[in-house]
NUFI-594627 format. One record per residue: x, y, z of N, C-alpha, C in turn; chain; residue in three letters; residue number from 1. Coordinates in Angstrom, 3 decimals. Atoms other than C-alpha are relative to their C-alpha. Layout:
N
+----------+----------+----------+----------+----------+----------+----------+----------+----------+-------+-----+-----+
:       nX :       nY :       nZ :      caX :      caY :      caZ :       cX :       cY :       cZ : chain : res :   n :
+----------+----------+----------+----------+----------+----------+----------+----------+----------+-------+-----+-----+
:        X :        Y :        Z :        X :        Y :        Z :        X :        Y :        Z :     A : ALA : NUM :
...
+----------+----------+----------+----------+----------+----------+----------+----------+----------+-------+-----+-----+
# end
This chain:
123
+----------+----------+----------+----------+----------+----------+----------+----------+----------+-------+-----+-----+
:       nX :       nY :       nZ :      caX :      caY :      caZ :       cX :       cY :       cZ : chain : res :   n :
+----------+----------+----------+----------+----------+----------+----------+----------+----------+-------+-----+-----+
:    1.031 :   -0.492 :    0.891 :   97.584 :   96.624 :  129.832 :    0.432 :    1.309 :   -0.656 :     A : UNK :   1 :
:   -0.447 :   -1.272 :    0.543 :   99.123 :  100.065 :  129.363 :    1.055 :   -0.211 :   -1.078 :     A : UNK :   2 :
:   -1.043 :    0.266 :    0.988 :  102.068 :   98.552 :  127.451 :   -0.578 :   -0.449 :   -1.338 :     A : UNK :   3 :
:    0.588 :    0.502 :    1.232 :   99.758 :   96.929 :  124.876 :   -0.589 :    1.112 :   -0.857 :     A : UNK :   4 :
:    0.664 :   -1.059 :    0.748 :   98.052 :  100.150 :  123.862 :    0.850 :    0.543 :   -1.146 :     A : UNK :   5 :
:   -0.796 :   -0.490 :    1.130 :  100.971 :  101.528 :  121.796 :    0.178 :   -1.060 :   -1.086 :     A : UNK :   6 :
:   -0.143 :    1.071 :    0.988 :  101.419 :   98.129 :  120.105 :   -1.267 :   -0.133 :   -0.831 :     A : UNK :   7 :
:    1.267 :    0.089 :    0.724 :   97.744 :   98.011 :  119.219 :   -0.186 :    1.193 :   -0.931 :     A : UNK :   8 :
:    0.061 :   -1.199 :    0.836 :   97.888 :  101.564 :  117.907 :    0.885 :   -0.174 :   -1.224 :     A : UNK :   9 :
:   -0.943 :    0.212 :    1.096 :  100.906 :  100.657 :  115.805 :   -0.562 :   -1.000 :   -1.004 :     A : UNK :  10 :
:    0.582 :    1.000 :    0.904 :   99.204 :   97.566 :  114.384 :   -1.163 :    0.595 :   -0.795 :     A : UNK :  11 :
:    1.132 :   -0.633 :    0.682 :   96.092 :   99.600 :  113.565 :    0.493 :    0.962 :   -1.090 :     A : UNK :  12 :
:   -0.553 :   -0.929 :    0.989 :   98.177 :  102.243 :  111.790 :    0.617 :   -0.767 :   -1.166 :     A : UNK :  13 :
:   -0.595 :    0.808 :    1.054 :  100.050 :   99.554 :  109.877 :   -1.095 :   -0.612 :   -0.886 :     A : UNK :  14 :
:    1.121 :    0.540 :    0.766 :   96.732 :   97.963 :  108.830 :   -0.571 :    1.076 :   -0.922 :     A : UNK :  15 :
:    0.501 :   -1.123 :    0.800 :   95.486 :  101.360 :  107.638 :    0.970 :    0.307 :   -1.138 :     A : UNK :  16 :
:   -1.025 :   -0.231 :    1.013 :   98.778 :  101.826 :  105.775 :   -0.158 :   -1.013 :   -1.137 :     A : UNK :  17 :
:    0.165 :    1.052 :    1.016 :   98.274 :   98.500 :  103.959 :   -1.269 :    0.225 :   -0.826 :     A : UNK :  18 :
:    1.248 :   -0.287 :    0.708 :   94.687 :   99.450 :  103.083 :    0.190 :    1.158 :   -0.982 :     A : UNK :  19 :
:   -0.255 :   -1.145 :    0.875 :   95.819 :  102.797 :  101.686 :    0.892 :   -0.391 :   -1.169 :     A : UNK :  20 :
:   -0.898 :    0.443 :    1.070 :   98.572 :  101.103 :   99.705 :   -0.777 :   -0.793 :   -1.051 :     A : UNK :  21 :
:    0.842 :    0.750 :    0.939 :   96.011 :   98.735 :   98.151 :   -0.873 :    0.964 :   -0.815 :     A : UNK :  22 :
:    0.799 :   -1.023 :    0.695 :   93.795 :  101.732 :   97.310 :    0.847 :    0.716 :   -1.041 :     A : UNK :  23 :
:   -0.895 :   -0.700 :    0.912 :   96.761 :  103.484 :   95.747 :    0.272 :   -0.848 :   -1.237 :     A : UNK :  24 :
:   -0.246 :    0.878 :    1.145 :   97.492 :  100.474 :   93.544 :   -1.182 :   -0.021 :   -0.952 :     A : UNK :  25 :
:    1.197 :   -0.024 :    0.840 :   93.897 :  100.438 :   92.293 :   -0.104 :    1.312 :   -0.770 :     A : UNK :  26 :
:    0.063 :   -1.308 :    0.647 :   94.025 :  104.146 :   91.552 :    1.068 :    0.121 :   -1.075 :     A : UNK :  27 :
:   -1.059 :   -0.032 :    1.004 :   97.343 :  103.789 :   89.744 :   -0.390 :   -0.787 :   -1.241 :     A : UNK :  28 :
:    0.462 :    0.796 :    1.142 :   95.859 :  101.064 :   87.550 :   -1.068 :    0.750 :   -0.783 :     A : UNK :  29 :
:    1.064 :   -0.756 :    0.659 :   92.769 :  103.148 :   86.807 :    0.561 :    1.217 :   -0.717 :     A : UNK :  30 :
:   -0.632 :   -1.176 :    0.600 :   94.924 :  106.182 :   86.107 :    0.722 :   -0.387 :   -1.290 :     A : UNK :  31 :
:   -0.723 :    0.467 :    1.184 :   97.064 :  104.202 :   83.655 :   -0.969 :   -0.385 :   -1.124 :     A : UNK :  32 :
:    1.001 :    0.387 :    0.993 :   94.013 :  102.758 :   81.895 :   -0.629 :    1.239 :   -0.627 :     A : UNK :  33 :
:    0.587 :   -1.247 :    0.491 :   92.490 :  106.222 :   81.607 :    0.970 :    0.733 :   -0.918 :     A : UNK :  34 :
:   -1.006 :   -0.673 :    0.832 :   95.730 :  107.658 :   80.222 :    0.115 :   -0.678 :   -1.363 :     A : UNK :  35 :
:   -0.069 :    0.717 :    1.282 :   95.889 :  104.930 :   77.567 :   -1.225 :    0.295 :   -0.856 :     A : UNK :  36 :
:    1.237 :   -0.297 :    0.729 :   92.256 :  105.506 :   76.591 :    0.014 :    1.426 :   -0.539 :     A : UNK :  37 :
:   -0.084 :   -1.400 :    0.417 :   92.876 :  109.244 :   76.415 :    0.921 :    0.152 :   -1.203 :     A : UNK :  38 :
:   -0.941 :   -0.092 :    1.128 :   95.891 :  108.868 :   74.134 :   -0.592 :   -0.639 :   -1.254 :     A : UNK :  39 :
:    0.638 :    0.660 :    1.141 :   93.964 :  106.463 :   71.913 :   -1.063 :    0.908 :   -0.613 :     A : UNK :  40 :
:    1.058 :   -0.884 :    0.492 :   91.015 :  108.866 :   71.645 :    0.598 :    1.208 :   -0.726 :     A : UNK :  41 :
:   -0.653 :   -1.142 :    0.652 :   93.356 :  111.755 :   70.801 :    0.566 :   -0.399 :   -1.362 :     A : UNK :  42 :
:   -0.564 :    0.481 :    1.259 :   95.075 :  109.693 :   68.104 :   -1.102 :   -0.203 :   -1.033 :     A : UNK :  43 :
:    1.118 :    0.225 :    0.907 :   91.751 :  108.652 :   66.583 :   -0.553 :    1.345 :   -0.477 :     A : UNK :  44 :
:    0.504 :   -1.317 :    0.381 :   90.542 :  112.253 :   66.630 :    0.902 :    0.665 :   -1.030 :     A : UNK :  45 :
:   -0.946 :   -0.587 :    0.962 :   93.689 :  113.455 :   64.861 :   -0.166 :   -0.623 :   -1.380 :     A : UNK :  46 :
:    0.126 :    0.692 :    1.277 :   93.273 :  110.812 :   62.161 :   -1.330 :    0.310 :   -0.675 :     A : UNK :  47 :
:    1.314 :   -0.304 :    0.567 :   89.558 :  111.481 :   61.692 :   -0.013 :    1.416 :   -0.570 :     A : UNK :  48 :
:   -0.025 :   -1.386 :    0.480 :   90.199 :  115.226 :   61.326 :    0.739 :    0.129 :   -1.327 :     A : UNK :  49 :
:   -0.769 :   -0.033 :    1.255 :   92.634 :  114.489 :   58.479 :   -0.820 :   -0.474 :   -1.203 :     A : UNK :  50 :
:    0.803 :    0.569 :    1.077 :   89.938 :  112.722 :   56.458 :   -0.859 :    1.061 :   -0.674 :     A : UNK :  51 :
:    0.929 :   -0.916 :    0.674 :   87.876 :  114.512 :   53.827 :   -1.386 :   -0.085 :    0.647 :     A : UNK :  52 :
:    1.303 :   -0.060 :   -0.657 :   84.450 :  115.568 :   55.071 :   -0.997 :   -1.020 :   -0.536 :     A : UNK :  53 :
:    0.969 :    0.930 :    0.588 :   82.630 :  113.213 :   52.682 :    0.406 :   -1.471 :    0.154 :     A : UNK :  54 :
:   -0.432 :    1.378 :   -0.230 :   84.483 :  110.091 :   53.859 :   -1.080 :   -0.764 :    0.749 :     A : UNK :  55 :
:    0.969 :    0.847 :   -0.702 :   82.173 :  107.239 :   54.845 :    0.675 :   -0.541 :    1.252 :     A : UNK :  56 :
:   -0.545 :    0.456 :   -1.280 :   82.814 :  106.558 :   58.504 :   -1.035 :   -0.852 :    0.720 :     A : UNK :  57 :
:    0.860 :    0.878 :   -0.776 :   81.422 :  103.912 :   60.809 :    0.530 :   -0.058 :    1.423 :     A : UNK :  58 :
:   -0.428 :    0.231 :   -1.380 :   81.463 :  103.418 :   64.545 :   -0.659 :   -1.279 :    0.477 :     A : UNK :  59 :
:    0.511 :    1.260 :   -0.517 :   80.967 :  100.241 :   66.461 :   -0.951 :    0.270 :    1.158 :     A : UNK :  60 :
:    0.988 :   -0.067 :   -1.065 :   77.843 :  100.019 :   68.581 :   -0.338 :   -1.442 :    0.338 :     A : UNK :  61 :
:    0.152 :    1.418 :   -0.322 :   77.909 :   96.672 :   70.324 :    0.764 :   -0.811 :   -1.026 :     A : UNK :  62 :
:   -0.635 :    0.831 :    1.024 :   78.580 :   94.156 :   67.559 :   -0.281 :    0.511 :   -1.405 :     A : UNK :  63 :
:    0.434 :   -0.527 :    1.283 :   77.255 :   96.368 :   64.779 :    0.767 :    1.277 :   -0.330 :     A : UNK :  64 :
:   -0.586 :   -1.251 :    0.474 :   78.969 :   99.031 :   62.699 :   -1.125 :    0.849 :   -0.583 :     A : UNK :  65 :
:    1.035 :   -0.897 :    0.503 :   76.725 :  102.020 :   62.069 :    0.673 :    1.210 :   -0.642 :     A : UNK :  66 :
:   -0.596 :   -1.171 :    0.662 :   77.396 :  104.907 :   59.684 :   -0.110 :    1.228 :    0.895 :     A : UNK :  67 :
:   -0.018 :   -1.226 :   -0.787 :   78.306 :  108.220 :   61.268 :    0.649 :    1.095 :   -0.834 :     A : UNK :  68 :
:   -0.589 :   -1.138 :    0.713 :   79.052 :  111.646 :   59.870 :    1.277 :    0.419 :    0.714 :     A : UNK :  69 :
:   -1.291 :   -0.419 :   -0.565 :   82.553 :  112.980 :   60.370 :   -0.202 :    1.021 :    1.110 :     A : UNK :  70 :
:    0.239 :   -1.058 :   -0.984 :   81.274 :  116.062 :   62.228 :   -0.524 :   -0.577 :    1.318 :     A : UNK :  71 :
:    0.572 :    0.632 :   -1.187 :   79.261 :  113.887 :   64.627 :    1.070 :   -0.800 :    0.745 :     A : UNK :  72 :
:   -1.056 :    0.802 :   -0.606 :   82.201 :  111.562 :   65.241 :    1.038 :    0.883 :    0.691 :     A : UNK :  73 :
:   -0.956 :   -0.934 :   -0.602 :   84.548 :  114.491 :   65.903 :   -0.555 :    0.530 :    1.322 :     A : UNK :  74 :
:    0.612 :   -0.499 :   -1.238 :   82.116 :  115.898 :   68.478 :   -0.001 :   -1.067 :    1.087 :     A : UNK :  75 :
:   -0.001 :    1.094 :   -0.974 :   81.792 :  112.502 :   70.167 :    1.395 :   -0.231 :    0.566 :     A : UNK :  76 :
:   -1.376 :    0.212 :   -0.450 :   85.549 :  112.067 :   70.303 :    0.471 :    1.134 :    0.902 :     A : UNK :  77 :
:   -0.382 :   -1.139 :   -0.844 :   86.056 :  115.569 :   71.696 :   -0.650 :   -0.093 :    1.374 :     A : UNK :  78 :
:    0.694 :    0.171 :   -1.283 :   83.451 :  114.872 :   74.394 :    0.648 :   -1.120 :    0.812 :     A : UNK :  79 :
:   -0.647 :    1.114 :   -0.692 :   85.109 :  111.562 :   75.221 :    1.353 :    0.435 :    0.566 :     A : UNK :  80 :
:   -1.299 :   -0.497 :   -0.455 :   88.505 :  113.255 :   75.474 :   -0.181 :    0.890 :    1.225 :     A : UNK :  81 :
:    0.280 :   -0.885 :   -1.136 :   87.051 :  115.890 :   77.800 :   -0.334 :   -0.811 :    1.255 :     A : UNK :  82 :
:    0.362 :    0.860 :   -1.134 :   85.524 :  113.197 :   80.032 :    1.227 :   -0.732 :    0.551 :     A : UNK :  83 :
:   -1.189 :    0.737 :   -0.423 :   88.764 :  111.204 :   80.105 :    1.012 :    0.913 :    0.693 :     A : UNK :  84 :
:   -0.902 :   -0.943 :   -0.654 :   90.799 :  114.300 :   80.974 :   -0.486 :    0.330 :    1.407 :     A : UNK :  85 :
:    0.564 :   -0.263 :   -1.331 :   88.444 :  115.044 :   83.873 :    0.215 :   -1.202 :    0.917 :     A : UNK :  86 :
:   -0.209 :    1.216 :   -0.785 :   88.686 :  111.441 :   85.041 :    1.463 :   -0.152 :    0.394 :     A : UNK :  87 :
:   -1.439 :    0.073 :   -0.296 :   92.469 :  111.507 :   84.788 :    0.381 :    0.989 :    1.093 :     A : UNK :  88 :
:   -0.268 :   -1.003 :   -1.036 :   92.556 :  114.706 :   86.872 :   -0.533 :   -0.465 :    1.354 :     A : UNK :  89 :
:    0.582 :    0.523 :   -1.242 :   90.288 :  113.082 :   89.465 :    0.913 :   -1.063 :    0.592 :     A : UNK :  90 :
:   -0.897 :    1.049 :   -0.484 :   92.560 :  110.031 :   89.704 :    1.320 :    0.577 :    0.493 :     A : UNK :  91 :
:   -1.256 :   -0.625 :   -0.412 :   95.637 :  112.241 :   89.921 :   -0.151 :    0.646 :    1.382 :     A : UNK :  92 :
:    0.253 :   -0.631 :   -1.296 :   94.114 :  114.199 :   92.806 :   -0.104 :   -1.058 :    1.098 :     A : UNK :  93 :
:    0.154 :    1.079 :   -0.978 :   93.115 :  110.994 :   94.599 :    1.354 :   -0.633 :    0.318 :     A : UNK :  94 :
:   -1.324 :    0.609 :   -0.186 :   96.588 :  109.532 :   94.049 :    0.875 :    0.862 :    0.889 :     A : UNK :  95 :
:   -0.828 :   -0.909 :   -0.801 :   98.300 :  112.592 :   95.478 :   -0.448 :    0.020 :    1.457 :     A : UNK :  96 :
:    0.519 :   -0.001 :   -1.371 :   96.025 :  112.632 :   98.541 :    0.390 :   -1.275 :    0.741 :     A : UNK :  97 :
:   -0.356 :    1.271 :   -0.637 :   96.647 :  108.956 :   99.243 :    1.500 :   -0.073 :    0.240 :     A : UNK :  98 :
:   -1.453 :   -0.005 :   -0.200 :  100.396 :  109.369 :   98.737 :    0.379 :    0.848 :    1.210 :     A : UNK :  99 :
:   -0.253 :   -0.844 :   -1.170 :  100.367 :  112.202 :  101.288 :   -0.391 :   -0.727 :    1.285 :     A : UNK : 100 :
:    0.441 :    0.764 :   -1.171 :   98.364 :  110.064 :  103.722 :    0.979 :   -1.130 :    0.318 :     A : UNK : 101 :
:   -0.965 :    1.088 :   -0.200 :  100.772 :  107.164 :  103.205 :    1.300 :    0.514 :    0.604 :     A : UNK : 102 :
:   -1.238 :   -0.568 :   -0.537 :  103.799 :  109.354 :  103.843 :   -0.162 :    0.404 :    1.463 :     A : UNK : 103 :
:    0.272 :   -0.398 :   -1.383 :  102.234 :  110.781 :  106.998 :   -0.095 :   -1.221 :    0.896 :     A : UNK : 104 :
:    0.187 :    1.218 :   -0.776 :  101.216 :  107.345 :  108.222 :    1.314 :   -0.763 :    0.169 :     A : UNK : 105 :
:   -1.296 :    0.678 :   -0.082 :  104.634 :  105.889 :  107.430 :    0.882 :    0.653 :    1.061 :     A : UNK : 106 :
:   -0.787 :   -0.716 :   -1.013 :  106.265 :  108.566 :  109.561 :   -0.523 :   -0.304 :    1.407 :     A : UNK : 107 :
:    0.580 :    0.339 :   -1.303 :  103.835 :  107.892 :  112.423 :    0.385 :   -1.412 :    0.422 :     A : UNK : 108 :
:   -0.365 :    1.391 :   -0.288 :  104.521 :  104.156 :  112.192 :    1.465 :   -0.091 :    0.394 :     A : UNK : 109 :
:   -1.439 :    0.026 :   -0.299 :  108.271 :  104.736 :  112.158 :    0.262 :    0.519 :    1.416 :     A : UNK : 110 :
:   -0.198 :   -0.570 :   -1.340 :  108.092 :  106.931 :  115.255 :   -0.522 :   -0.935 :    1.090 :     A : UNK : 111 :
:    0.559 :    0.924 :   -0.989 :  105.832 :  104.496 :  117.115 :    0.867 :   -1.254 :    0.137 :     A : UNK : 112 :
:   -0.839 :    1.203 :   -0.038 :  108.009 :  101.521 :  116.177 :    1.305 :    0.286 :    0.726 :     A : UNK : 113 :
:   -1.235 :   -0.352 :   -0.698 :  111.139 :  103.335 :  117.368 :   -0.237 :    0.131 :    1.495 :     A : UNK : 114 :
:    0.280 :   -0.173 :   -1.425 :  109.477 :  104.199 :  120.653 :   -0.279 :   -1.338 :    0.690 :     A : UNK : 115 :
:    0.290 :    1.323 :   -0.552 :  108.569 :  100.520 :  121.107 :    1.156 :   -0.970 :   -0.227 :     A : UNK : 116 :
:   -1.172 :    0.867 :    0.207 :  111.992 :   99.182 :  120.220 :    0.008 :   -0.694 :   -1.347 :     A : UNK : 117 :
:   -0.021 :    0.503 :    1.353 :  111.094 :   98.319 :  116.642 :   -0.535 :   -1.408 :   -0.179 :     A : UNK : 118 :
:    0.427 :    1.395 :    0.140 :  109.685 :   94.838 :  117.389 :   -1.491 :   -0.186 :    0.267 :     A : UNK : 119 :
:    1.414 :    0.079 :   -0.370 :  106.029 :   95.615 :  118.028 :   -0.810 :   -0.747 :   -1.047 :     A : UNK : 120 :
:    0.821 :    0.608 :    1.035 :  104.667 :   94.486 :  114.662 :    0.198 :   -1.504 :   -0.067 :     A : UNK : 121 :
:   -0.268 :    1.419 :    0.085 :  106.261 :   91.088 :  114.860 :   -0.652 :   -0.815 :    1.087 :     A : UNK : 122 :
:    0.486 :    0.808 :   -1.119 :  104.771 :   90.031 :  118.168 :   -1.335 :    0.342 :    0.376 :     A : UNK : 123 :
+----------+----------+----------+----------+----------+----------+----------+----------+----------+-------+-----+-----+
# end
């Protein structure tokens, strides 16, 4: 019974490692999506700012295009960029924390596996 305890601990740590790795993948995807949205919003803002103030602009609301003033659109885009930057920072922080946890857990697993002869996970 005493011999099984380290094997069970190792399996539990490996399971946690796999869960963290899955979380990291989700965060990486969300981070990438946010980065793309941020770059798109910045590009749109740059282009809108180049337009004359009296240009007729429209934005899509659902399936309908509605007229919008340039000043209003610029403010909306700036707010969206600010939100996306905050979200990107949140994902970056989460990613770094999970990467640290994964590295720590990987080291613990390696040490436990070495102390058990390296064959604990297989059996």
